[in-house]
C-alpha positions in Angstrom: 20.3 72.1 3.1 19.0 73.4 6.2 15.3 74.2 5.8 14.0 73.3 9.3 11.6 75.7 10.9 13.7 77.8 13.3 12.5 79.0 16.7 11.5 82.7 17.0 13.8 83.8 19.9 13.0 87.5 19.9 10.8 90.0 18.1 11.7 93.3 16.6 8.5 94.8 18.1 10.1 94.3 21.5 12.4 97.1 20.7 9.6 99.6 20.2 6.1 99.9 18.6 5.7 100.5 14.9 3.7 103.6 13.8 2.8 104.9 10.3 3.6 108.6 9.9 3.0 110.6 6.8 5.8 112.7 5.5 5.1 115.2 2.7 5.8 113.4 -0.6 8.5 115.1 -2.5 8.4 113.5 -5.9 7.9 115.7 -9.0 8.1 115.3 -12.7 11.3 114.7 -14.8 14.2 116.8 -13.6 17.6 117.7 -15.3 18.9 115.4 -18.2 20.4 112.3 -16.7 22.7 109.8 -18.4 22.3 106.2 -17.2 25.8 104.7 -16.1 24.7 101.2 -17.4 24.2 99.7 -20.7 21.0 97.6 -20.1 20.9 96.1 -23.5 24.4 94.5 -22.9 24.9 92.8 -19.6 28.5 91.9 -18.6 27.4 88.6 -17.0 24.3 86.4 -17.1 24.0 83.9 -14.1 21.5 81.0 -14.5 19.7 80.1 -11.2 19.3 76.6 -9.9 15.7 75.2 -9.8 15.3 76.4 -6.2 15.6 79.9 -7.5 13.3 79.5 -10.5 11.1 82.2 -8.9 13.7 84.4 -7.5 12.1 87.4 -6.0 14.8 89.5 -4.3 18.6 89.7 -4.0 21.0 91.9 -2.0 24.8 92.3 -1.9 26.4 90.1 0.7 30.2 90.1 0.5 32.8 90.0 -2.2 31.6 87.9 -5.1 28.4 86.8 -3.2 24.7 87.8 -3.2 21.9 86.7 -1.0 18.7 85.6 -2.8 15.2 84.5 -1.8 12.3 83.1 -3.8 8.6 83.6 -3.6 7.4 80.8 -1.4 10.0 79.2 0.8 11.7 80.8 3.8 15.2 80.0 2.7 18.0 82.4 1.9 20.5 81.2 -0.8 24.1 82.5 -1.1 25.0 82.7 -4.7 28.7 83.1 -5.7 29.1 85.1 -8.7 32.6 83.9 -9.2 31.8 80.2 -9.0 28.4 80.8 -10.6 26.5 78.6 -8.2 24.7 78.5 -4.9 27.4 77.7 -2.3 25.2 77.8 0.8 21.6 78.3 2.0 19.9 78.7 5.4 16.3 78.7 6.4 14.5 81.3 8.6 10.9 79.8 8.9 8.3 78.0 7.0 6.5 79.3 4.0 5.2 82.7 2.9 5.2 85.2 0.1 8.7 86.7 0.3 9.4 89.5 -2.1 12.5 91.3 -0.9 15.8 90.9 1.0 18.4 93.3 2.3 21.7 92.7 4.2 22.3 95.5 6.5 25.0 95.8 9.3 25.5 92.0 9.6 21.7 91.5 9.8 19.4 89.9 7.0 16.0 91.5 6.5 13.3 89.7 4.4 10.1 91.2 3.4 6.7 89.5 3.1 4.1 90.8 0.6 1.9 91.7 3.6 4.6 94.1 5.0 5.9 91.7 7.7 9.7 91.9 8.2 11.9 89.2 9.4 15.3 90.0 10.8 18.1 87.6 11.7 21.9 86.9 11.5 23.1 84.6 8.7 22.5 81.0 9.7 21.2 82.0 13.1 18.4 80.2 15.0 17.2 83.5 16.5 14.6 84.9 14.2 12.7 88.2 14.8 9.5 89.3 13.0 7.6 92.6 13.1 4.5 93.9 11.4 5.3 97.3 9.7 1.8 98.6 10.3 1.2 99.7 6.8 -2.2 100.7 5.7 -4.8 97.9 5.1 -5.0 96.3 1.7 -1.4 97.3 0.9 0.7 94.7 -1.1 4.5 95.4 -1.0 7.2 93.9 -3.2 10.3 95.9 -3.1 12.9 96.2 -0.2 15.9 98.4 -0.2 18.0 100.3 2.3 18.9 104.0 2.5 22.3 104.3 4.5 21.9 108.0 4.7 18.5 107.8 6.8 19.3 104.3 8.1 15.8 103.2 6.8 14.8 100.2 5.0 12.7 101.3 1.9 9.5 99.4 1.1 7.9 99.8 -2.4 4.1 99.4 -2.7 2.9 97.1 -5.6 -0.7 97.5 -4.9 -2.2 100.1 -2.6 -5.4 101.9 -1.8 -5.8 105.7 -1.3 -2.8 107.3 0.2 -0.6 104.1 -0.1 -1.1 103.8 -3.9 2.2 104.2 -5.8 4.0 105.0 -2.4 7.4 104.1 -1.0 7.4 103.6 2.7 10.4 103.4 5.0 11.1 101.5 8.2 13.4 103.2 10.6 15.8 100.7 12.1 16.5 102.9 15.1 13.0 103.7 16.3 11.1 101.0 14.6 8.6 103.5 13.0 7.2 103.6 9.5 7.2 106.7 7.3 6.0 107.6 3.8 9.0 108.7 2.0 7.6 109.2 -1.5 4.4 108.9 -3.5 4.0 109.3 -7.3 0.9 110.3 -9.1 -0.5 109.4 -12.5 0.7 112.8 -14.0 4.2 112.3 -12.9 4.4 108.7 -14.2 2.9 109.8 -17.6 5.6 112.6 -17.9 8.1 109.8 -17.4 6.6 107.7 -20.3 5.0 105.2 -17.9 1.3 104.0 -18.1 0.2 104.4 -14.5 -1.8 101.2 -14.7 1.5 99.4 -15.2 3.4 101.0 -12.4 3.6 98.0 -9.8 7.1 98.3 -8.3 8.9 94.8 -7.9 12.3 96.0 -6.7 14.0 99.0 -5.2 17.6 99.8 -4.4 19.7 102.8 -3.6 22.9 103.5 -5.5 25.9 103.2 -3.2 27.8 106.1 -4.9 25.3 108.6 -6.0 22.4 107.9 -3.6 19.8 107.8 -6.3 16.8 105.5 -5.9 16.5 102.7 -8.7 13.0 101.0 -9.0 11.9 98.2 -11.2 8.4 97.3 -12.4 8.0 93.8 -13.7 4.4 94.4 -15.0 5.4 97.4 -17.2 9.0 96.3 -17.8 10.6 99.6 -16.6 13.5 101.1 -14.8 12.7 104.3 -13.0 15.4 106.5 -11.1 14.7 109.3 -8.6 17.3 111.7 -7.3 18.1 112.9 -3.8 14.9 115.1 -3.7 12.9 112.2 -4.8 12.1 113.7 -8.2 11.8 111.4 -11.2 15.1 111.9 -13.3 15.1 108.8 -15.5 12.8 106.1 -17.0 13.8 103.3 -19.4 11.7 100.4 -20.9 13.2 97.1 -20.4 13.3 94.6 -23.3 10.9 91.8 -22.2 13.1 89.2 -24.1 16.0 90.1 -21.9 14.1 90.9 -18.6 11.3 88.2 -18.6 10.0 89.1 -15.1 12.4 91.4 -13.3 11.9 91.0 -9.5 15.0 92.0 -7.7 17.6 94.7 -7.9 20.8 95.5 -5.8 24.2 97.1 -6.2 27.8 96.1 -5.3 29.7 98.7 -3.3 31.7 99.8 -6.5 28.3 100.5 -8.3 27.9 97.4 -10.4 24.2 96.7 -10.9 22.5 93.2 -10.6 18.9 92.5 -11.7 17.2 89.3 -11.1 14.3 88.0 -13.2 11.9 85.0 -12.5 12.0 82.2 -15.0 8.4 82.7 -16.2 8.4 79.0 -17.1 12.2 78.8 -17.7 15.0 79.1 -15.1 15.5 82.3 -13.1 18.5 84.3 -13.9 20.6 87.4 -12.6 22.1 89.9 -15.0 25.2 92.0 -14.0 25.9 95.3 -15.6 29.2 97.1 -14.9 29.3 100.7 -13.5 30.3 103.2 -16.1 31.0 106.6 -14.5 
């Protein structure tokens, strides 16, 4: 396994400075009735992770029958083959850190650190870029997604202060600027059946067919969905026996849903849910 420290050949910040810009939050309370196109109590597949992914913290669709995964502490990307049900390859992109999310966009891999730093590189490349997203101080992030409509990475805040609390920021890949895309308040979360104290998002993904945002919280064991206008349209509790510590979420192009959970003392695993239109 190639886990050598790779040289940083270029920086994303060289392409333009990051700036934090507030955009008026659009999130509101529960909208029209919504039917979840997945049966979360009955996964179609359950993939057990190797010891290297005991603390799996993020995953993203890579190619047919393959997902890219990261774990909390080590700067290594693992290629998990869902057909072979095993890791078939891995490649390093640095040393150690607190890695919480991963996205594969336009042939580039993006990995998110809990402090907001973003790594960018081609699979198995020795050229690694890193940029600070310039988020507000004392902001801890944990979820990374991608919105193809806006060409922005989505960054979900786990712990924030003031305006960054319960927010979702986005990083524009074209101009390298940071925006606030959404911010939830206690009243909205309570209206969706969520205790605001437990709302600490651990994963975020955009549905490839409907464009809705799916967010996980490991602390409160919940799945929350917002629509195109960033209004909460659905919330469902997750069975803690089935979702021990849900940390990562992604979709296949056909709408199939994957949710990764840390082992919590046991082996990590990924559950697959077929898309039911």
